[in-house]
N, C-alpha and C positions, 0 to 999 in steps of 0.2 A: 504494500500500500504506500502511496505517495501523498504527502500533505504539502501543499504549496501555500506559502504564507508570506505576506510582506511584513517588514519589521514593525511598522507602526501598529498594524492590526494584531500582530503576534503579542504585543505588549498587553493586550486585553485577555490573552489566553495562554499565558506563560505556564500556568499550572498543568496544561495538557502534557507537557514534557515529562513531568513527574508521574502522571498517570501512565504514560507509555512505558516508563521505566518500571514502575511498580507492577504493571500487568504483563511486562515483558512482551510488548506488542512489536511485531516486525514492521514498524513504520519508518519510512524515510521522510523526514521533514526537511523541506528546502525553504530557508528564509531568504527572501530577496531583500538585501540590506542596502537601502539608499539613504539611511540616516535621517529620515523625516517622516512625518505623518502626511504623506503625499496625497492621500485621498481627501484629507481635509483642506489642503491647498486647492484641490480641484473644486471642492464645494464653494470656496470663496469665488472662484472664477465663474461657476455656474450661476451665481446670483449677482454677478457683475461687480463684486467688491474687489478692492485691491488691498490685500493685507499689508499693514505697516510693519515696521521693524519689531515691535513688541509681539504682534501676532506670529510673525515668522519665527521669532525666537522660541515661542511656545510650541511650535510645530517641528522644531529641530531636535533630532535624537542623537546629535553628534557631540553634545557638550553637557555632561561627559559622554564619551563614546560608549555604546553598548557592545559587549562581546558576546554574541550568541553562542559561540563555542564554549566560553566559560559558564554562561548561564545553563546551557544544556548539561555540561559535565557536572555542574553543581547539583543537578537534579538526577544524576545517574544515567545520562544519555551520552553515548559516545558521539563526538562531534569533530568537524574539521571545517576550515575556511577554504573557499574557492574564489579565485580572482579572475577566472576565465571560464568559458563554457567547456573547454577541454578538461580543465581540472574538475569541474562539476560532473561531467560525464564519467570520469574516472572514479570519483567518490561515489557516485550513484551505483556504478557497477560493483564496487566494494560493498556498499551497504546492502545490495540485493542478495549477497551471499550470506548475510547474517540473519539470525532469527531474533535479534535484539533491535531496539530503536536506534536510529542514527540521525543526526542533524547535520545538514550542510548549510553553512552560512555563505550565500553567494553574494559577493560584493557587486553592486550595480551602479 
């Protein structure tokens, strides 16, 4: 099973990693990390608003930077970071060989 999640929305469901580890679920979670709540930035645009500096700072997940690898490992899930699609594909292949949960933090 593959779970595809963006970093901003994953902040709302971080506890799912612990559940995967506890239940020993063979799930490969791929976190698309762009270091921001990008969907909320889109919501501003959809209503014609232009977010100012304060709003943009509130939507920034880069200060302090999140390490999904460390967050996953802290909850008992093996994890690695990919900075290219080739690295992601290699990590996916590795994860599919396991019966345990695995997280890939894909930097975008």
